[in-house]
C-alpha positions as CSV (number, residue, x, y, z in Angstrom):
1,M,0.1,0.0,-0.1
2,N,2.8,2.2,0.2
3,G,1.1,4.9,2.7
4,S,-1.5,5.7,-0.3
5,P,-5.3,5.4,1.8
6,L,-7.6,2.9,0.6
7,S,-11.3,3.8,1.6
8,A,-13.6,1.7,3.5
9,G,-16.6,3.9,3.7
10,P,-15.6,6.3,6.6
11,V,-12.9,4.2,7.4
12,Q,-9.6,4.3,5.8
13,F,-6.2,1.7,5.4
14,A,-2.8,3.3,5.3
15,G,0.6,2.3,6.0
16,G,2.2,-0.9,4.8
17,D,1.0,-4.5,3.6
18,G,0.4,-5.7,7.2
19,H,3.4,-8.5,7.4
20,S,5.2,-6.9,10.5
21,V,4.7,-4.6,13.1
22,E,7.0,-1.8,11.1
23,S,4.5,-2.0,8.3
24,A,1.2,-2.7,9.7
25,V,-2.1,-1.6,8.1
26,V,-3.1,1.5,9.4
27,I,-6.8,1.8,10.3
28,R,-8.2,5.3,10.4
29,G,-11.6,6.7,10.9
30,A,-13.0,4.0,13.0
31,S,-15.0,5.6,15.9
32,H,-15.7,2.2,17.8
33,E,-14.0,-0.9,18.1
34,K,-16.8,-2.6,16.5
35,D,-15.8,-0.4,13.2
36,G,-12.3,-1.1,13.4
37,I,-13.1,-4.8,13.8
38,A,-15.4,-4.5,10.5
39,A,-12.7,-2.7,8.9
40,E,-10.1,-5.3,9.5
41,H,-12.4,-8.4,8.5
42,L,-12.8,-6.2,5.2
43,Y,-9.3,-5.6,4.8
44,L,-8.6,-9.7,4.9
45,S,-11.4,-10.1,2.8
46,Q,-10.7,-7.8,-0.2
47,N,-6.7,-9.0,0.1
48,F,-7.1,-12.6,0.6
49,G,-10.7,-13.8,-0.4
50,S,-12.6,-16.3,2.0
51,W,-10.3,-16.5,5.1
52,F,-10.5,-18.1,8.4
53,L,-9.0,-16.7,11.7
54,K,-6.6,-19.0,13.3
55,H,-5.3,-16.8,16.0
56,Q,-5.5,-13.2,17.5
57,M,-3.6,-11.4,19.9
58,L,-2.8,-7.7,20.9
59,V,1.0,-6.4,20.5
60,N,1.7,-3.4,22.3
61,Q,5.3,-1.6,21.0
62,K,6.5,1.8,21.1
63,G,3.2,3.6,22.5
64,R,1.0,2.0,19.7
65,V,-1.5,-1.1,19.9
66,Y,-1.6,-3.7,17.2
67,D,-3.9,-6.6,16.4
68,R,-1.6,-9.3,15.3
69,M,-4.0,-11.8,13.0
70,E,-3.2,-15.4,12.1
71,I,-5.1,-16.7,9.1
72,T,-5.7,-19.4,6.6
73,D,-6.8,-17.8,3.1
74,E,-8.7,-19.4,0.8
75,N,-5.7,-21.3,-0.9
76,G,-4.7,-23.0,2.2
77,K,-2.0,-20.5,2.8
78,Q,-0.9,-19.4,6.4
79,R,-0.5,-15.8,6.9
80,I,0.1,-13.2,9.6
81,V,-1.4,-9.6,9.1
82,F,-0.6,-6.6,11.4
83,F,-3.3,-3.7,12.2
84,D,-2.3,-0.9,13.9
85,I,-5.4,-0.2,16.0
86,T,-4.3,2.5,18.1
87,D,-6.7,4.9,16.8
88,F,-10.2,3.0,17.8
89,F,-8.9,0.5,20.6
90,S,-11.0,0.5,23.8
91,K,-13.1,3.1,22.4
């Protein structure tokens, strides 16, 4: 994504490709956790088709909060995607 935001209604995706904390997908414009979670699911569906959540955990690093999602995509490939959820976490 290289920092150019993609829109998902009022929510936008920016940042990187999500392969690491340093390149996490940044979710902007989510007013509540519910909106942010929906945005995460939308991003995963848009980029990986059908997917299954295997494991999810919070990562706190350098004053930011990340959602680490381990998924299996529609082709059976295991993937880890990081989302920067700082803007909507605990709202």
